[in-house]
KEKE-3310 file (N, C-alpha, C; in steps of 0.2 Angstrom, whole numbers, plus 5000, padded with zeros to 4 digits):
npx = (5564:5567:5562:5549:5545:5548:5539:5527:5528:5526:5514:5506:5508:5502:5489:5485:5485:5474:5464:5463:5458:5445:5439:5437:5429:5422:5422:5410:5408:5395:5388:5377:5363:5364:5377:5389:5388:5392:5394:5397:5402:5400:5411:5402:5394:5384:5377:5382:5383:5380:5385:5383:5378:5375:5388:5397:5408:5420:5432:5428:5419:5428:5435:5425:5424:5437:5435:5426:5434:5444:5437:5428:5434:5439:5428:5416:5401:5385:5371:5356:5343:5341:5335:5340:5353:5371:5380:5392:5408:5412:5422:5408:5396:5379:5366:5349:5331:5320:5305:5297:5300:5312:5329:5343:5359:5370:5385:5396:5408:5423:5420:5406:5398:5387:5393:5391:5377:5365:5355:5338:5336:5329:5332:5341:5353:5357:5359:5370:5379:5380:5387:5399:5403:5405:5416:5426:5426:5429:5442:5457:5450:5447:5443:5430:5428:5416:5412:5419:5410)
npy = (5328:5342:5345:5343:5352:5364:5363:5363:5376:5384:5379:5384:5398:5400:5396:5406:5417:5413:5412:5426:5431:5425:5430:5444:5458:5464:5476:5477:5481:5486:5487:5497:5503:5516:5519:5516:5507:5503:5491:5487:5472:5461:5448:5437:5438:5447:5463:5477:5491:5503:5513:5530:5536:5535:5532:5539:5533:5520:5523:5534:5527:5519:5529:5533:5522:5522:5534:5529:5520:5528:5537:5530:5522:5532:5539:5548:5544:5550:5551:5554:5551:5554:5566:5582:5579:5578:5587:5580:5582:5581:5568:5557:5545:5545:5541:5538:5539:5532:5535:5523:5520:5512:5510:5518:5521:5534:5538:5551:5560:5570:5582:5583:5576:5563:5547:5533:5522:5514:5499:5497:5495:5485:5488:5500:5495:5485:5493:5501:5490:5488:5499:5497:5486:5491:5500:5491:5482:5490:5493:5489:5480:5469:5475:5471:5470:5473:5461:5462:5465)
npz = (5517:5518:5505:5507:5517:5510:5500:5508:5513:5502:5498:5509:5507:5495:5498:5507:5498:5489:5499:5503:5491:5491:5502:5500:5494:5479:5465:5452:5436:5425:5409:5402:5392:5391:5396:5409:5425:5442:5455:5471:5478:5492:5499:5500:5489:5489:5484:5491:5489:5476:5462:5462:5450:5432:5421:5408:5401:5401:5407:5415:5424:5431:5438:5446:5454:5460:5468:5477:5484:5489:5497:5506:5517:5526:5529:5539:5549:5547:5555:5550:5554:5567:5578:5578:5573:5572:5560:5549:5542:5525:5517:5519:5526:5525:5534:5532:5532:5520:5510:5512:5524:5526:5530:5523:5516:5509:5501:5502:5493:5496:5490:5491:5482:5478:5478:5480:5484:5495:5496:5503:5520:5534:5547:5557:5562:5553:5542:5546:5548:5534:5530:5537:5530:5517:5519:5523:5512:5501:5499:5491:5482:5469:5452:5441:5425:5411:5399:5383:5368)
capx = (5561:5568:5558:5542:5545:5548:5532:5522:5528:5523:5506:5503:5508:5497:5482:5484:5483:5467:5459:5462:5453:5439:5435:5437:5424:5424:5418:5408:5406:5390:5387:5370:5361:5366:5383:5391:5387:5396:5391:5402:5399:5404:5413:5396:5391:5378:5378:5382:5382:5380:5387:5378:5376:5377:5394:5397:5414:5423:5437:5424:5416:5434:5436:5420:5426:5443:5433:5424:5440:5448:5433:5424:5438:5440:5421:5412:5394:5380:5364:5351:5337:5341:5333:5346:5360:5377:5382:5399:5412:5413:5418:5404:5391:5373:5360:5342:5325:5316:5298:5294:5302:5318:5335:5348:5365:5373:5392:5397:5415:5425:5417:5399:5395:5385:5397:5388:5371:5363:5348:5335:5337:5323:5334:5347:5359:5359:5361:5376:5383:5382:5392:5406:5405:5408:5422:5430:5427:5431:5449:5461:5446:5447:5438:5428:5425:5411:5415:5418:5405)
capy = (5332:5349:5346:5343:5358:5369:5363:5365:5383:5386:5378:5389:5405:5400:5396:5413:5421:5411:5414:5433:5432:5423:5434:5451:5460:5466:5480:5474:5486:5484:5491:5498:5506:5523:5520:5511:5508:5499:5488:5484:5466:5458:5441:5432:5440:5452:5470:5482:5498:5504:5519:5536:5539:5531:5535:5539:5529:5515:5527:5538:5523:5517:5535:5533:5517:5525:5539:5525:5517:5533:5541:5526:5520:5538:5543:5548:5542:5555:5548:5559:5549:5556:5573:5587:5576:5582:5587:5578:5585:5576:5563:5554:5541:5548:5537:5542:5535:5533:5536:5517:5519:5509:5514:5518:5526:5537:5540:5557:5562:5576:5588:5583:5572:5556:5542:5527:5522:5507:5496:5498:5490:5486:5490:5504:5491:5482:5498:5502:5485:5489:5504:5494:5482:5495:5502:5485:5479:5494:5493:5484:5475:5469:5478:5466:5474:5470:5457:5466:5461)
capz = (5522:5515:5499:5509:5520:5505:5497:5513:5514:5496:5498:5514:5504:5489:5501:5509:5492:5488:5505:5503:5486:5493:5508:5499:5490:5472:5461:5446:5431:5421:5404:5401:5385:5391:5399:5414:5432:5446:5461:5476:5481:5497:5498:5499:5483:5490:5482:5497:5487:5469:5460:5462:5443:5426:5419:5401:5398:5406:5412:5421:5430:5435:5442:5452:5459:5464:5473:5483:5487:5493:5502:5510:5523:5530:5529:5545:5548:5549:5556:5549:5557:5574:5578:5580:5572:5571:5553:5548:5536:5519:5515:5525:5525:5528:5535:5531:5531:5514:5510:5514:5531:5527:5532:5518:5516:5503:5503:5499:5492:5499:5486:5492:5477:5480:5474:5481:5488:5497:5496:5509:5526:5538:5553:5557:5564:5547:5538:5549:5545:5527:5529:5538:5524:5511:5522:5522:5505:5495:5499:5487:5479:5461:5448:5436:5419:5407:5393:5377:5363)
cpx = (5562:5563:5551:5541:5544:5541:5526:5522:5525:5516:5503:5502:5502:5490:5480:5482:5475:5462:5458:5457:5446:5435:5435:5431:5427:5420:5417:5405:5401:5389:5379:5369:5364:5373:5385:5389:5391:5392:5397:5399:5404:5406:5408:5392:5385:5381:5377:5381:5383:5382:5381:5375:5377:5383:5395:5403:5416:5428:5433:5421:5422:5436:5431:5422:5432:5441:5430:5429:5444:5444:5430:5428:5438:5433:5418:5405:5390:5374:5359:5344:5336:5340:5339:5353:5365:5379:5390:5401:5412:5421:5414:5399:5385:5368:5354:5337:5321:5309:5294:5296:5308:5324:5340:5354:5367:5380:5393:5405:5416:5422:5409:5395:5393:5389:5395:5382:5369:5356:5345:5336:5331:5325:5340:5353:5361:5362:5369:5381:5385:5387:5399:5408:5408:5415:5428:5432:5429:5438:5453:5457:5447:5442:5436:5425:5420:5414:5414:5414:5408)
cpy = (5339:5350:5347:5350:5364:5369:5365:5373:5386:5385:5383:5396:5405:5400:5403:5418:5420:5413:5421:5434:5430:5427:5441:5452:5462:5471:5477:5480:5483:5489:5491:5501:5513:5524:5514:5513:5503:5497:5486:5478:5463:5451:5436:5434:5445:5459:5474:5489:5498:5511:5524:5538:5534:5535:5534:5535:5524:5518:5531:5533:5521:5523:5535:5528:5519:5530:5535:5522:5522:5536:5536:5524:5526:5541:5542:5546:5548:5552:5553:5557:5551:5564:5577:5583:5580:5581:5586:5581:5579:5574:5560:5550:5545:5543:5541:5537:5536:5533:5529:5515:5514:5513:5513:5522:5528:5539:5546:5558:5568:5582:5588:5579:5565:5551:5535:5527:5515:5505:5498:5493:5491:5488:5495:5500:5488:5487:5500:5496:5485:5494:5501:5489:5485:5498:5497:5483:5483:5495:5488:5479:5475:5472:5473:5470:5470:5466:5462:5462:5462)
cpz = (5520:5510:5502:5513:5515:5502:5501:5513:5508:5496:5503:5511:5499:5492:5504:5504:5490:5493:5504:5497:5487:5497:5506:5494:5483:5469:5454:5442:5426:5415:5403:5394:5385:5394:5404:5421:5435:5452:5465:5479:5486:5495:5497:5493:5483:5488:5488:5495:5479:5468:5460:5456:5438:5423:5411:5397:5404:5410:5417:5426:5434:5440:5448:5457:5463:5469:5479:5487:5491:5498:5507:5517:5528:5532:5536:5544:5551:5549:5556:5552:5564:5574:5581:5579:5571:5564:5553:5542:5531:5519:5521:5522:5528:5528:5535:5531:5525:5515:5513:5521:5532:5528:5526:5520:5509:5506:5498:5499:5496:5496:5487:5487:5480:5475:5475:5485:5490:5495:5502:5514:5531:5545:5552:5558:5557:5542:5540:5547:5538:5526:5531:5533:5518:5513:5521:5515:5499:5495:5496:5484:5472:5458:5442:5430:5415:5401:5387:5372:5356)
residu = (MET:ILE:CYS:LEU:LEU:THR:ASN:THR:LYS:ALA:TRP:VAL:GLN:THR:PHE:ALA:VAL:TYR:GLU:ARG:MET:ILE:VAL:MET:GLY:LYS:PHE:VAL:ILE:ASN:GLN:THR:LYS:THR:GLY:TYR:THR:PHE:GLY:LEU:LYS:ALA:ALA:ASN:GLY:GLU:THR:ILE:ALA:THR:GLY:GLY:GLU:VAL:TYR:SER:SER:LEU:ASP:SER:VAL:LYS:ASN:GLY:ILE:LYS:SER:VAL:GLU:THR:ASN:ALA:PRO:ALA:ALA:ALA:VAL:GLU:ASP:GLN:THR:ILE:GLU:GLY:TYR:HIS:THR:GLU:LYS:ASN:PRO:LYS:PHE:GLU:ILE:TYR:SER:ASP:LYS:SER:GLY:GLU:PHE:ARG:PHE:ARG:LEU:LYS:ALA:LYS:ASN:GLY:GLN:ILE:ILE:ALA:VAL:SER:GLU:GLY:TYR:THR:SER:LYS:ALA:ASN:CYS:LYS:ASN:GLY:ILE:GLU:SER:VAL:LYS:LYS:ASN:SER:VAL:ASN:SER:PRO:VAL:ILE:GLU:PRO:GLU:THR:LYS)
# end
């Protein structure tokens, strides 16, 4: 009986670790012809944000990821689609409408640099959900590096 209880406890702890791995997001680094980029993927595999630039080295893209991890959870939301909107202090997410009428967000670091951007959303509610997903999935998420060739 003691052996079964010990094994059950170990199984529950192991399951909790796997469950956390499954439900968390991840940063994926991609190598391009001109450098490195990253995407933040939710647990369902959807890309919810991409880096705001092409980085020249693996170390610099990792610093960009660290900046998202640091700034996203504390960032305010500034909705620039509302007339007379209140300007928030950096770090912040800015919601805006693009030329095709879709809603997008960009994450700005404390220094005002754009460090992550979103895809286009057909509704503002979905755009806000994307922001919440970035806030949640950017914390303690693993970083997947490109395979070396």
